[in-house]
MARBA-3410 file (N, C-alpha, C, O; in Angstrom, 1 decimal):
272
146.9,149.4,159.7,147.3,150.7,160.2,146.2,151.8,159.9,145.5,151.7,158.9 ~ 146.1,152.8,160.8,145.2,153.8,160.7,145.7,154.8,159.7,146.9,155.1,159.5 ~ 144.7,155.5,158.9,145.1,156.5,158.0,144.8,157.9,158.7,144.2,157.9,159.8 ~ 145.3,159.0,158.1,145.1,160.3,158.7,143.6,160.6,158.8,143.3,161.6,159.5 ~ 142.8,159.9,158.1,141.4,160.3,158.1,140.6,159.4,159.0,139.3,159.4,159.0
141.3,158.5,159.7,140.6,157.7,160.7,140.2,156.4,160.2,139.6,155.6,161.0 ~ 140.4,156.1,158.9,140.1,154.8,158.4,141.2,153.8,158.5,142.1,154.0,159.3 ~ 141.0,152.6,157.9,142.0,151.6,158.0,142.7,151.4,156.6,142.0,151.3,155.6 ~ 144.0,151.4,156.6,144.7,151.3,155.3,145.3,149.9,155.2,146.2,149.5,156.0 ~ 144.8,149.0,154.3,145.2,147.7,154.2,146.0,147.6,152.9,145.5,147.8,151.8
147.3,147.2,152.9,148.1,147.1,151.7,148.5,145.7,151.4,149.2,145.5,150.4 ~ 148.1,144.7,152.1,148.5,143.3,151.8,147.2,142.5,151.8,146.1,143.0,152.3 ~ 147.3,141.3,151.3,146.1,140.4,151.3,145.7,140.1,152.7,146.5,139.9,153.6 ~ 144.4,140.2,153.0,143.9,140.0,154.4,142.8,139.0,154.4,141.9,139.0,153.5 ~ 142.8,138.0,155.3,141.8,137.0,155.4,140.9,137.5,156.6,141.3,137.7,157.7
139.6,137.5,156.2,138.6,137.8,157.3,137.6,136.7,157.4,137.0,136.2,156.4 ~ 137.6,136.1,158.6,136.7,135.0,158.9,135.3,135.6,159.3,135.3,136.4,160.3 ~ 134.2,135.3,158.6,132.9,135.8,158.9,132.5,136.9,157.9,133.2,137.2,156.9 ~ 131.4,137.6,158.2,130.9,138.6,157.4,131.5,140.0,157.7,131.9,140.2,158.8 ~ 131.5,140.9,156.7,131.9,142.2,156.9,130.8,143.2,156.8,130.0,143.1,155.9
130.6,144.0,157.8,129.5,145.0,157.9,130.1,146.4,157.7,131.0,146.8,158.4 ~ 129.4,147.2,156.8,129.7,148.6,156.7,128.5,149.4,157.0,127.5,149.3,156.3 ~ 128.5,150.1,158.1,127.3,150.8,158.6,126.4,149.9,159.4,125.3,150.3,159.8 ~ 126.8,148.7,159.6,126.0,147.8,160.5,126.9,146.9,161.3,128.0,146.5,160.8 ~ 126.5,146.6,162.5,127.3,145.7,163.4,126.8,144.3,163.3,127.3,143.4,164.0
125.8,144.0,162.4,125.2,142.7,162.3,125.1,142.3,160.9,124.0,142.1,160.4 ~ 126.2,142.2,160.1,126.1,141.8,158.7,125.6,140.4,158.5,125.9,139.5,159.3 ~ 124.7,140.3,157.5,124.1,139.0,157.3,124.6,138.4,155.9,124.2,137.3,155.5 ~ 125.5,139.0,155.3,126.1,138.5,154.0,127.6,138.7,154.1,128.1,139.4,155.0 ~ 128.4,138.1,153.2,129.8,138.3,153.2,130.2,139.7,153.2,131.2,140.1,153.9
129.5,140.6,152.5,129.6,142.0,152.6,128.3,142.7,152.6,127.4,142.5,151.7 ~ 128.0,143.4,153.7,126.7,144.0,154.0,126.9,145.5,154.2,127.4,145.9,155.2 ~ 126.4,146.2,153.2,126.4,147.7,153.3,125.1,148.2,153.7,124.1,147.9,153.0 ~ 125.0,149.0,154.8,123.8,149.5,155.3,123.7,151.0,155.1,124.7,151.7,155.6 ~ 122.7,151.5,154.5,122.5,153.0,154.3,123.7,153.6,153.6,124.2,154.6,154.0
124.2,153.0,152.5,125.3,153.5,151.8,125.4,153.0,150.4,124.6,152.1,150.0 ~ 126.3,153.5,149.6,126.5,153.1,148.2,127.8,152.3,148.1,128.7,152.5,148.9 ~ 127.9,151.5,147.1,129.2,150.9,146.7,129.7,151.5,145.4,128.9,151.5,144.4 ~ 130.9,152.0,145.4,131.4,152.7,144.2,132.7,151.9,143.8,133.6,151.6,144.6 ~ 132.7,151.6,142.5,133.9,151.0,141.9,134.5,152.1,140.9,133.9,152.5,140.0
135.8,152.4,141.1,136.4,153.4,140.3,137.9,153.1,140.1,138.5,152.2,140.9 ~ 138.5,153.7,139.1,139.9,153.4,138.9,140.5,154.7,138.2,139.8,155.5,137.6 ~ 141.9,154.8,138.4,142.6,155.9,137.7,143.1,155.5,136.3,143.4,156.4,135.5 ~ 143.1,154.2,136.0,143.5,153.8,134.7,143.0,152.3,134.5,142.6,151.7,135.5 ~ 142.9,151.9,133.3,142.5,150.6,133.0,141.0,150.4,133.2,140.2,151.4,133.0
140.5,149.3,133.6,139.1,149.0,133.8,138.8,148.2,135.0,139.4,147.2,135.3 ~ 137.9,148.7,135.9,137.5,148.0,137.1,136.1,147.7,137.0,135.3,148.4,136.4 ~ 135.7,146.5,137.6,134.3,146.1,137.5,134.0,145.0,138.5,134.7,144.8,139.5 ~ 133.1,144.2,138.1,132.7,143.0,138.9,132.8,141.7,138.1,132.4,141.7,136.9 ~ 133.5,140.7,138.7,133.7,139.4,138.0,132.7,138.5,138.7,132.7,138.3,139.9
131.8,137.9,137.9,130.7,137.1,138.4,131.2,135.6,138.4,132.3,135.3,137.9 ~ 130.5,134.7,139.1,130.9,133.4,139.4,131.1,132.6,138.1,131.8,131.6,138.1 ~ 130.4,133.0,137.0,130.6,132.3,135.7,131.8,132.8,134.9,132.0,132.4,133.8 ~ 132.6,133.8,135.5,133.7,134.3,134.9,133.5,135.6,134.0,134.4,136.2,133.5 ~ 132.2,135.9,133.8,131.9,137.1,133.0,132.3,138.4,133.8,132.2,138.4,135.1
132.7,139.4,133.1,133.2,140.6,133.7,132.3,141.8,133.2,132.0,141.9,132.0 ~ 131.9,142.6,134.2,131.0,143.7,133.8,131.4,145.0,134.5,131.7,145.1,135.7 ~ 131.5,146.1,133.7,132.0,147.4,134.2,130.9,148.3,134.4,131.1,149.4,135.0 ~ 129.7,148.0,134.0,128.5,148.9,134.2,127.3,148.1,134.3,127.3,146.9,134.0 ~ 126.2,148.7,134.8,125.0,148.0,135.0,124.4,147.5,133.6,124.7,148.2,132.6
123.7,146.4,133.7,123.2,145.9,132.4,122.2,146.9,131.8,121.5,147.6,132.5 ~ 122.3,147.0,130.5,121.4,147.9,129.8,120.0,147.4,129.8,119.7,146.2,129.8 ~ 119.0,148.2,129.9,117.6,147.8,129.9,117.3,147.3,128.5,118.0,147.7,127.5 ~ 116.3,146.5,128.4,115.9,146.0,127.0,115.4,147.2,126.3,114.6,148.0,126.8 ~ 115.8,147.4,125.0,115.4,148.5,124.2,114.6,147.9,123.0,114.9,146.8,122.6
113.7,148.7,122.5,112.8,148.2,121.4,112.6,149.4,120.5,112.3,150.5,120.8 ~ 112.7,149.0,119.2,112.5,150.0,118.1,111.3,149.4,117.3,111.5,148.4,116.6 ~ 110.2,150.1,117.2,109.1,149.7,116.4,109.1,150.6,115.1,108.8,151.8,115.2 ~ 109.5,150.0,114.0,109.8,150.8,112.8,108.6,150.6,111.8,108.3,149.5,111.4 ~ 108.0,151.7,111.5,106.8,151.7,110.6,107.0,152.4,109.3,106.1,152.4,108.4
108.2,153.1,109.1,108.5,153.7,107.8,109.9,153.3,107.4,110.8,153.1,108.3 ~ 110.2,153.2,106.2,111.5,152.7,105.7,112.5,153.8,106.1,112.3,155.0,106.0 ~ 113.6,153.3,106.7,114.7,154.2,107.2,116.0,153.4,107.4,116.0,152.2,107.2 ~ 117.0,154.1,107.9,118.2,153.5,108.3,118.3,153.4,109.8,118.1,154.4,110.5 ~ 118.4,152.2,110.3,118.6,152.0,111.8,120.0,151.8,112.1,120.8,151.1,111.4
120.5,152.5,113.2,121.9,152.4,113.6,122.0,151.7,115.0,121.3,152.1,115.9 ~ 122.8,150.7,115.1,123.0,150.0,116.4,123.6,151.0,117.4,124.4,151.8,117.1 ~ 123.2,150.8,118.7,123.6,151.7,119.7,125.1,151.7,119.9,125.8,150.7,119.6 ~ 125.7,152.8,120.4,127.1,152.9,120.6,127.6,152.1,121.8,128.8,151.7,121.8 ~ 126.7,151.8,122.7,127.2,151.1,124.0,126.9,149.6,123.9,126.5,149.0,124.8
127.1,149.1,122.7,126.9,147.6,122.5,128.2,147.0,122.0,129.2,147.7,121.8 ~ 128.2,145.8,121.7,129.4,145.1,121.2,128.9,144.0,120.2,127.7,143.8,120.0 ~ 129.8,143.4,119.5,129.5,142.3,118.6,128.8,141.2,119.3,128.2,140.3,118.6 ~ 128.9,141.1,120.6,128.3,140.0,121.3,126.8,140.3,121.7,126.1,139.4,122.2 ~ 126.4,141.5,121.5,125.0,141.9,121.8,124.1,141.1,121.0,124.2,140.9,119.8
123.0,140.6,121.7,122.0,139.8,121.0,120.7,140.7,120.8,120.2,141.3,121.7 ~ 120.3,140.6,119.5,119.0,141.3,119.2,118.0,140.3,118.7,118.3,139.2,118.2 ~ 116.7,140.7,118.9,115.6,139.9,118.3,115.1,140.8,117.1,114.7,141.9,117.4 ~ 115.1,140.3,115.9,114.5,140.9,114.8,113.2,140.3,114.4,113.0,139.1,114.4 ~ 112.2,141.2,114.1,110.9,140.7,113.7,110.4,141.5,112.5,110.5,142.7,112.6
109.9,140.9,111.5,109.4,141.6,110.3,108.1,141.0,109.9,107.8,139.8,110.1 ~ 107.3,141.9,109.4,105.9,141.5,108.9,105.6,142.2,107.6,105.7,143.5,107.5 ~ 105.4,141.5,106.6,105.1,142.1,105.3,103.7,142.8,105.2,102.9,142.6,106.1 ~ 103.6,143.6,104.2,102.3,144.3,104.0,101.2,143.4,103.6,101.4,142.4,102.9 ~ 100.0,143.7,104.0,98.8,142.9,103.7,98.3,143.2,102.3,98.4,144.3,101.8
97.7,142.2,101.6,97.1,142.4,100.3,95.8,143.0,100.4,95.1,142.9,101.4 ~ 95.4,143.7,99.3,94.1,144.4,99.3,93.0,143.5,98.9,93.2,142.4,98.2 ~ 91.8,143.8,99.3,90.6,143.0,98.9,90.2,143.3,97.5,90.5,144.4,97.0 ~ 89.4,142.4,96.9,88.9,142.7,95.5,87.8,143.7,95.5,87.1,143.8,96.4 ~ 87.7,144.3,94.3,86.6,145.3,94.1,85.4,144.6,93.3,85.6,143.5,92.8
84.3,145.3,93.3,83.1,144.8,92.5,82.5,146.0,91.8,82.7,147.2,92.1 ~ 81.7,145.6,90.8,81.0,146.6,89.9,79.7,146.1,89.3,79.7,145.1,88.7 ~ 78.7,146.9,89.5,77.4,146.9,88.7,76.9,145.5,88.4,76.8,145.1,87.3 ~ 76.5,144.8,89.5,76.0,143.5,89.2,75.1,143.1,90.4,75.4,143.4,91.6 ~ 74.0,142.4,90.1,73.2,141.9,91.2,73.8,140.7,91.9,73.5,140.3,93.0
74.7,140.0,91.2,75.3,138.8,91.7,76.9,138.9,91.5,77.4,138.5,90.5 ~ 77.5,139.5,92.5,79.0,139.7,92.4,79.5,139.9,93.8,78.9,140.7,94.6 ~ 80.6,139.4,94.1,81.3,139.7,95.4,82.8,139.4,95.1,83.1,138.9,94.0 ~ 83.6,139.7,96.1,85.1,139.5,95.8,85.7,139.0,97.1,85.2,139.0,98.2 ~ 86.9,138.3,96.9,87.5,137.6,98.0,88.5,138.6,98.7,88.8,139.6,98.3
88.8,138.2,100.0,89.7,139.0,100.8,91.2,138.9,100.5,91.6,137.9,99.9 ~ 91.9,139.9,100.8,93.4,139.9,100.6,94.1,139.1,101.7,93.6,139.0,102.8 ~ 95.2,138.4,101.3,96.0,137.7,102.3,96.9,138.5,103.1,97.3,139.7,102.7 ~ 97.2,138.1,104.3,98.1,138.8,105.2,99.6,138.6,104.8,99.9,137.6,104.2 ~ 100.4,139.6,105.1,101.8,139.4,104.9,102.4,138.4,105.8,101.9,138.1,106.9
103.5,137.8,105.3,104.2,136.8,106.2,104.9,137.4,107.3,105.2,138.6,107.3 ~ 105.3,136.6,108.3,106.0,137.1,109.5,107.2,136.3,109.7,107.2,135.1,109.5 ~ 108.3,136.9,110.2,109.5,136.1,110.6,110.1,136.8,111.8,110.1,138.0,112.0 ~ 110.8,135.9,112.6,111.4,136.4,113.8,112.7,135.6,114.0,112.7,134.3,113.9 ~ 113.8,136.2,114.4,115.0,135.5,114.6,116.0,136.3,115.5,115.8,137.5,115.7
117.0,135.6,116.1,118.0,136.2,117.0,119.2,136.5,116.1,119.6,135.7,115.3 ~ 119.8,137.7,116.4,120.9,138.1,115.6,122.0,138.7,116.5,121.7,139.4,117.5 ~ 123.3,138.3,116.3,124.4,138.9,117.0,125.5,139.2,116.0,125.3,138.9,114.8 ~ 126.6,139.7,116.4,127.7,140.0,115.6,127.6,141.4,114.9,128.4,141.7,114.0 ~ 126.7,142.2,115.4,126.6,143.6,114.8,127.4,144.5,115.7,127.2,144.7,116.9
128.4,145.2,115.0,129.2,146.1,115.7,128.5,147.4,116.1,127.5,147.7,115.5 ~ 129.0,148.1,117.1,128.3,149.4,117.5,128.3,150.3,116.3,129.2,150.3,115.5 ~ 127.3,151.2,116.3,127.2,152.2,115.3,127.1,151.7,113.8,127.6,152.3,112.9 ~ 126.6,150.5,113.7,126.4,149.9,112.4,125.1,150.4,111.8,124.0,150.3,112.4 ~ 125.1,150.9,110.6,123.9,151.3,109.9,123.2,150.2,109.1,123.9,149.5,108.3
122.0,149.9,109.3,121.2,148.9,108.6,120.0,149.4,107.9,119.2,150.2,108.6 ~ 119.8,149.1,106.7,118.6,149.6,106.0,117.4,148.8,106.3,117.4,147.6,106.2 ~ 116.3,149.5,106.8,115.1,148.8,107.1,114.0,149.2,106.1,113.8,150.4,105.9 ~ 113.4,148.3,105.4,112.4,148.6,104.4,111.1,148.0,104.9,111.0,146.9,105.3 ~ 110.1,148.9,104.9,108.7,148.5,105.3,107.8,148.3,104.1,107.7,149.1,103.2
107.2,147.1,104.1,106.3,146.7,103.0,105.1,147.6,103.0,104.4,147.7,104.0 ~ 104.8,148.1,101.8,103.6,148.9,101.7,102.3,148.1,101.7,102.3,146.9,101.5 ~ 101.2,148.7,102.1,99.9,148.1,102.1,99.4,147.8,100.7,99.6,148.7,99.8 ~ 98.8,146.7,100.4,98.2,146.4,99.1,96.9,147.2,99.0,96.1,147.2,99.9 ~ 96.8,147.9,97.8,95.6,148.6,97.6,94.4,147.7,97.3,94.6,146.6,96.7
93.2,148.2,97.6,92.0,147.4,97.3,91.8,147.4,95.8,92.2,148.4,95.1 ~ 91.1,146.4,95.3,90.8,146.3,93.8,89.9,147.5,93.4,89.1,148.0,94.2 ~ 90.1,147.9,92.2,89.3,149.1,91.7,87.8,148.8,91.6,87.4,147.6,91.7 ~ 87.1,149.9,91.5,85.6,149.8,91.5,85.1,149.3,90.2,83.9,149.2,90.0 ~ 86.0,148.9,89.3,85.5,148.2,88.0,85.6,146.7,88.2,85.5,146.0,87.2
85.8,146.3,89.4,85.9,144.9,89.7,87.3,144.3,89.7,87.5,143.1,89.4 ~ 88.3,145.2,89.9,89.7,144.7,89.8,90.1,143.9,91.0,89.5,143.9,92.1 ~ 91.2,143.2,90.8,91.8,142.4,91.9,92.6,143.3,92.9,93.0,144.4,92.5 ~ 92.7,142.9,94.1,93.5,143.7,95.1,95.0,143.5,94.8,95.4,142.6,94.1 ~ 95.7,144.5,95.2,97.2,144.5,95.0,97.9,143.7,96.1,97.4,143.6,97.2
99.1,143.2,95.7,100.0,142.5,96.6,100.7,143.5,97.6,101.1,144.6,97.2 ~ 100.8,143.1,98.9,101.5,143.9,99.8,103.0,143.9,99.6,103.5,142.9,99.0 ~ 103.7,144.8,100.1,105.2,144.9,99.9,106.0,144.1,100.9,105.4,143.6,101.9 ~ 107.2,143.8,100.6,108.1,143.0,101.4,108.8,143.9,102.5,109.2,145.0,102.2 ~ 108.8,143.4,103.7,109.5,144.1,104.8,110.8,143.4,105.1,110.9,142.2,105.1
111.9,144.2,105.3,113.2,143.5,105.5,114.0,144.4,106.5,113.9,145.6,106.6 ~ 114.9,143.7,107.2,115.9,144.4,108.0,117.3,144.0,107.4,117.8,142.9,107.7 ~ 117.9,144.9,106.6,119.1,144.5,105.9,119.0,143.2,105.2,117.9,142.9,104.6 ~ 120.0,142.4,105.2,120.0,141.1,104.7,119.7,140.0,105.7,119.8,138.8,105.4 ~ 119.4,140.5,106.9,119.2,139.5,108.0,117.9,138.8,108.0,117.8,137.6,108.2
116.8,139.5,107.6,115.4,138.9,107.8,114.5,139.7,106.8,114.6,140.9,106.6 ~ 113.6,138.9,106.2,112.6,139.6,105.3,111.3,138.8,105.3,111.3,137.6,105.6 ~ 110.2,139.4,105.0,108.9,138.8,104.9,108.1,139.4,103.8,107.9,140.6,103.7 ~ 107.7,138.6,102.8,106.9,139.1,101.7,105.5,139.5,102.1,105.0,139.0,103.1 ~ 104.9,140.3,101.3,103.5,140.7,101.5,102.5,139.7,101.1,102.8,138.7,100.4
101.3,139.9,101.5,100.2,139.0,101.1,99.6,139.4,99.7,99.8,140.5,99.3 ~ 99.0,138.4,99.1,98.5,138.6,97.7,97.1,139.2,97.8,96.4,139.0,98.8 ~ 96.7,139.9,96.8,95.4,140.6,96.8,94.3,139.6,96.5,94.5,138.5,95.9 ~ 93.1,140.0,96.9,91.9,139.2,96.7,91.4,139.4,95.2,91.8,140.3,94.6 ~ 90.6,138.5,94.8,90.1,138.5,93.4,88.8,139.3,93.4,87.9,139.1,94.2
88.7,140.2,92.4,87.5,141.0,92.3,86.4,140.4,91.3,86.7,139.6,90.5 ~ 85.2,140.9,91.5,84.1,140.6,90.6,83.9,139.1,90.4,84.0,138.6,89.2 ~ 83.7,138.3,91.5,83.6,136.9,91.3,82.2,136.5,91.0,81.3,136.7,91.9 ~ 81.9,136.0,89.9,80.6,135.5,89.5,80.5,134.0,89.7,79.5,133.4,89.6 ~ 81.7,133.4,90.1,81.7,132.0,90.4,82.7,131.9,91.5,83.3,132.9,92.0
83.0,130.7,92.0,83.9,130.5,93.1,85.3,131.0,92.8,85.8,130.9,91.6 ~ 86.0,131.7,93.7,87.3,132.2,93.5,88.0,132.3,94.9,87.4,132.6,95.9 ~ 89.3,132.0,94.8,90.1,131.9,96.0,90.4,133.3,96.6,90.5,134.3,95.9 ~ 90.6,133.3,97.9,91.1,134.5,98.6,92.6,134.7,98.3,93.3,133.7,97.9 ~ 93.1,135.9,98.5,94.6,136.1,98.3,95.4,135.3,99.3,95.1,135.2,100.5
96.4,134.6,98.8,97.3,133.8,99.6,98.2,134.7,100.5,98.5,135.8,100.1 ~ 98.5,134.2,101.7,99.4,134.9,102.6,100.8,134.9,102.2,101.2,133.9,101.5 ~ 101.6,135.9,102.5,103.0,135.9,102.2,103.7,134.7,103.0,103.4,134.4,104.1 ~ 104.7,134.1,102.3,105.4,133.0,102.9,106.9,133.2,103.0,107.6,133.0,102.0 ~ 107.4,133.6,104.1,108.8,133.9,104.3,109.6,132.6,104.3,109.1,131.6,104.7
110.9,132.7,104.0,111.8,131.5,104.0,113.2,131.8,104.5,114.2,131.5,103.8 ~ 113.3,132.5,105.6,114.6,132.9,106.2,115.3,131.6,106.8,114.6,130.9,107.5 ~ 116.5,131.5,106.6,117.3,130.4,107.2,117.5,130.7,108.7,117.9,131.8,109.1 ~ 117.3,129.7,109.6,117.5,129.8,111.0,116.6,130.7,111.7,116.9,131.1,112.9 ~ 115.4,131.1,111.2,114.5,131.9,111.8,113.1,131.3,111.9,112.9,130.3,111.2
112.3,131.8,112.7,110.9,131.4,112.8,110.1,132.1,111.6,110.0,133.3,111.6 ~ 109.6,131.3,110.7,108.9,131.8,109.5,107.4,131.4,109.6,107.1,130.2,109.7 ~ 106.5,132.4,109.6,105.1,132.1,109.7,104.4,132.7,108.5,104.4,133.9,108.3 ~ 103.7,131.9,107.7,103.0,132.4,106.5,101.8,133.2,107.0,101.2,133.0,108.1 ~ 101.5,134.3,106.2,100.3,135.0,106.6,99.0,134.3,106.3,99.0,133.4,105.4
98.0,134.6,107.0,96.7,133.9,106.8,96.1,134.3,105.4,96.1,135.5,105.1 ~ 95.6,133.4,104.7,94.9,133.7,103.4,93.6,134.5,103.6,93.0,134.3,104.6 ~ 93.3,135.3,102.6,91.9,135.9,102.7,90.9,134.9,102.4,91.1,133.8,101.9 ~ 89.6,135.2,102.9,88.5,134.2,102.7,88.1,134.1,101.2,88.0,135.1,100.6 ~ 87.9,132.9,100.8,87.5,132.7,99.4,86.0,132.9,99.2,85.2,132.9,100.1
85.7,133.1,97.9,84.3,133.2,97.5,83.8,131.8,97.1,84.3,131.2,96.2 ~ 82.7,131.4,97.7,82.1,130.1,97.3,80.6,130.3,97.1,79.9,130.8,98.1 ~ 80.1,130.1,96.0,78.7,130.3,95.6,78.3,131.7,95.8,77.6,132.0,96.8 ~ 78.8,132.6,95.0,78.7,134.1,95.2,77.3,134.6,95.3,77.1,135.7,95.8 ~ 76.3,133.9,94.9,74.9,134.4,95.0,74.2,133.9,96.2,73.0,134.2,96.3
74.8,133.2,97.1,74.1,132.6,98.3,75.0,132.5,99.5,75.7,131.5,99.6 ~ 75.1,133.4,100.4,74.5,134.8,100.2,75.5,135.7,99.5,76.7,135.3,99.3 ~ 75.1,136.8,99.1,76.0,137.8,98.4,76.7,138.7,99.4,76.2,139.7,99.8 ~ 77.9,138.2,99.8,78.7,139.0,100.8,80.1,139.1,100.3,80.6,138.2,99.6 ~ 80.8,140.2,100.7,82.2,140.3,100.5,82.9,139.5,101.6,82.4,139.3,102.7
84.1,139.0,101.3,84.8,138.1,102.2,86.0,138.8,102.9,86.5,139.8,102.4 ~ 86.3,138.4,104.1,87.2,139.0,105.0,88.7,138.8,104.6,89.0,137.8,103.9 ~ 89.5,139.7,105.0,91.0,139.6,104.7,91.6,138.7,105.8,91.0,138.5,106.8 ~ 92.8,138.3,105.5,93.6,137.4,106.4,94.2,138.2,107.6,94.5,139.4,107.5 ~ 94.3,137.5,108.8,94.9,138.1,109.9,96.4,137.9,109.9,96.9,137.0,109.3
97.1,138.9,110.5,98.6,138.9,110.4,99.2,138.0,111.5,98.6,137.8,112.5 ~ 100.4,137.4,111.2,101.1,136.7,112.3,101.4,137.5,113.5,101.4,138.7,113.4 ~ 101.7,136.9,114.6,102.1,137.5,115.9,101.0,138.4,116.5,101.2,139.1,117.4 ~ 99.8,138.3,115.9,98.6,139.1,116.5,98.8,140.5,116.3,98.2,141.3,117.0 ~ 99.6,140.9,115.2,99.8,142.4,115.0,98.8,143.1,114.1,98.9,144.3,114.0
97.9,142.3,113.5,96.9,143.0,112.6,95.8,142.0,112.3,95.9,140.8,112.4 ~ 94.6,142.6,112.0,93.4,141.9,111.8,92.8,142.3,110.5,92.7,143.4,110.1 ~ 92.4,141.2,109.7,91.9,141.5,108.4,90.6,142.3,108.4,89.8,142.2,109.3 ~ 90.4,143.0,107.3,89.2,143.8,107.1,88.0,142.8,107.1,88.1,141.7,106.7 ~ 86.9,143.3,107.7,85.7,142.5,107.9,84.9,142.4,106.6,84.6,143.5,106.0
84.5,141.2,106.2,83.7,141.1,105.0,82.2,141.5,105.2,81.9,142.2,106.2 ~ 81.4,141.2,104.2,80.0,141.6,104.2,79.9,143.1,104.2,79.0,143.7,104.9 ~ 80.7,143.8,103.4,80.6,145.2,103.3,80.1,145.6,102.0,80.4,145.0,101.0 ~ 79.4,146.7,101.9,78.8,147.2,100.7,78.9,148.7,100.5,78.1,149.3,99.9 ~ 80.0,149.2,101.0,80.3,150.6,100.8,81.8,150.9,100.8,82.5,150.4,101.7
82.3,151.6,99.8,83.7,151.9,99.8,84.2,152.7,101.0,83.4,153.5,101.5 ~ 85.3,152.3,101.5,85.9,153.0,102.7,85.7,152.0,103.9,86.4,152.3,104.9 ~ 84.9,151.0,103.8,84.8,150.0,104.8,85.6,148.8,104.4,86.0,148.7,103.2 ~ 85.9,147.9,105.3,86.6,146.7,105.0,88.1,146.8,105.0,88.8,145.9,104.6 ~ 88.6,148.0,105.4,90.1,148.1,105.4,90.7,147.3,106.6,90.1,147.1,107.6
91.9,146.8,106.4,92.6,146.0,107.4,93.0,146.9,108.6,93.1,148.2,108.5 ~ 93.2,146.3,109.7,93.5,147.0,111.0,94.8,146.5,111.5,95.1,145.3,111.5 ~ 95.7,147.5,112.0,97.0,147.1,112.5,98.0,147.0,111.5,98.2,147.9,110.7 ~ 98.8,146.0,111.5,100.0,145.8,110.6,99.9,144.4,109.9,99.6,143.4,110.5 ~ 100.1,144.4,108.6,100.3,143.2,107.9,99.1,142.4,107.5,99.2,141.4,106.9
97.9,142.9,107.9,96.7,142.1,107.6,96.1,142.5,106.2,96.4,143.5,105.7 ~ 95.2,141.6,105.7,94.6,141.8,104.4,93.3,142.6,104.4,92.6,142.5,105.4 ~ 93.0,143.3,103.3,91.8,144.0,103.2,90.6,143.1,102.8,90.8,142.0,102.2 ~ 89.4,143.5,103.1,88.2,142.7,102.8,87.8,142.9,101.3,88.0,144.0,100.7 ~ 87.1,141.9,100.8,86.4,142.0,99.5,85.1,142.7,99.7,84.6,142.8,100.8
84.5,143.1,98.6,83.2,143.8,98.6,82.1,142.9,98.1,82.3,141.9,97.5 ~ 80.9,143.4,98.3,79.7,142.8,97.7,78.9,143.9,97.1,78.8,145.0,97.6 ~ 78.1,143.5,96.1,77.3,144.5,95.4,75.8,144.4,95.9,75.2,143.3,95.7 ~ 75.3,145.4,96.5,73.9,145.3,96.9,72.9,145.4,95.8,71.7,145.2,96.1 ~ 73.3,145.8,94.6,72.3,146.0,93.5,73.0,146.6,92.3,74.2,147.0,92.4
72.3,146.7,91.2,72.9,147.2,90.0,73.3,148.6,90.1,72.7,149.4,90.9 ~ 74.3,149.0,89.3,74.7,150.4,89.3,75.6,150.8,90.5,75.9,152.0,90.7 ~ 76.1,149.8,91.2,77.0,150.1,92.4,78.4,149.6,92.0,78.6,148.5,91.5 ~ 79.4,150.5,92.3,80.8,150.2,92.0,81.6,150.5,93.3,81.6,151.6,93.8 ~ 82.3,149.4,93.7,83.0,149.5,95.0,84.5,149.1,94.9,84.8,148.1,94.3
85.3,149.9,95.6,86.7,149.6,95.7,86.9,148.6,96.9,86.3,148.8,98.0 ~ 87.8,147.7,96.7,88.1,146.7,97.8,88.8,147.4,99.0,89.3,148.4,98.9 ~ 88.7,146.7,100.1,89.4,147.2,101.3,90.9,147.1,101.2,91.4,146.2,100.6 ~ 91.5,148.1,101.8,93.0,148.2,101.7,93.6,147.3,102.7,93.1,147.0,103.8 ~ 94.8,146.7,102.4,95.6,145.9,103.3,96.3,146.9,104.3,96.2,148.1,104.1
96.9,146.3,105.3,97.7,147.1,106.3,99.2,147.1,106.0,99.6,146.0,105.5 ~ 99.9,148.1,106.2,101.3,148.1,105.9,102.1,147.2,106.9,101.5,146.8,107.9 ~ 103.3,146.8,106.5,104.1,146.0,107.3,104.8,146.8,108.5,104.6,148.0,108.6 ~ 105.5,146.0,109.3,106.3,146.6,110.4,107.5,145.8,110.7,107.6,144.6,110.4 ~ 108.6,146.5,111.2,109.8,145.8,111.6,110.0,146.2,113.1,109.9,147.4,113.5
110.3,145.2,113.9,110.6,145.4,115.3,112.0,144.9,115.7,112.3,143.8,115.3 ~ 112.8,145.7,116.3,114.1,145.4,116.7,114.1,145.5,118.3,113.9,146.5,118.8 ~ 114.5,144.4,118.9,114.6,144.4,120.4,116.1,144.0,120.8,116.6,143.0,120.3 ~ 116.6,144.8,121.6,118.0,144.5,122.2,117.8,143.7,123.4,117.1,144.2,124.4 ~ 118.3,142.5,123.4,118.1,141.6,124.5,119.2,141.6,125.5,119.0,141.3,126.7
120.4,141.8,125.1,121.6,141.8,126.0,122.5,143.0,125.7,122.2,143.8,124.8 ~ 123.5,143.2,126.6,124.5,144.3,126.3,125.3,143.9,125.2,126.2,144.7,124.8
END
């Protein structure tokens, strides 16, 4: 039956053989709308689209969201999510500092290790849930008195995922000494990647060079470059990588090791 507005009022189930065209006389799909919009609305309850796998959706899918967190803070899950929302959590510990050197014709130091990295999928987080995110600090370079580099800090996202920092390089090596070891995460059900160790010192007087820091997992940071002989060089680049060790170009020189890079936490929302 026609409505007062010239349309068709259908109040019972209706079978239509063939395609339905709105704005077109040649529909090529079961429902073909040409030069128009489709609106789903309701005065009560919830209306939406039921897909062939039985899932029901009342709004368009949310775009992938990403939070790159570089300072310790509280992260809150979005309000338009549910406990079924899937997130990807990624953490990277702080990089260890390189060793320092002091006043010697034959001395160099080893590089700091990179922080460990971990990545995992997480669900079951209710909307508007607050989670503490801690970012691992960068390990300081060893002192100019020939000190060892400091260990980088641990990065964590609540109790879900954590990654320890890399260990510092050894300072003032007059004999062979190892580079700082990389952080080694051990999260259950996640991808755990140890950080790359700093380069070790082998035969420190031939040649006399400082050694490089370790590179970070996931390609997020690069270790400080070795063979440096001035304080301020040899610092790590990016996130989670280790600082470089120093070398002494001659007597009376005192150099601080290269600094490691701080950690990072990345949260990606993968589904609604």
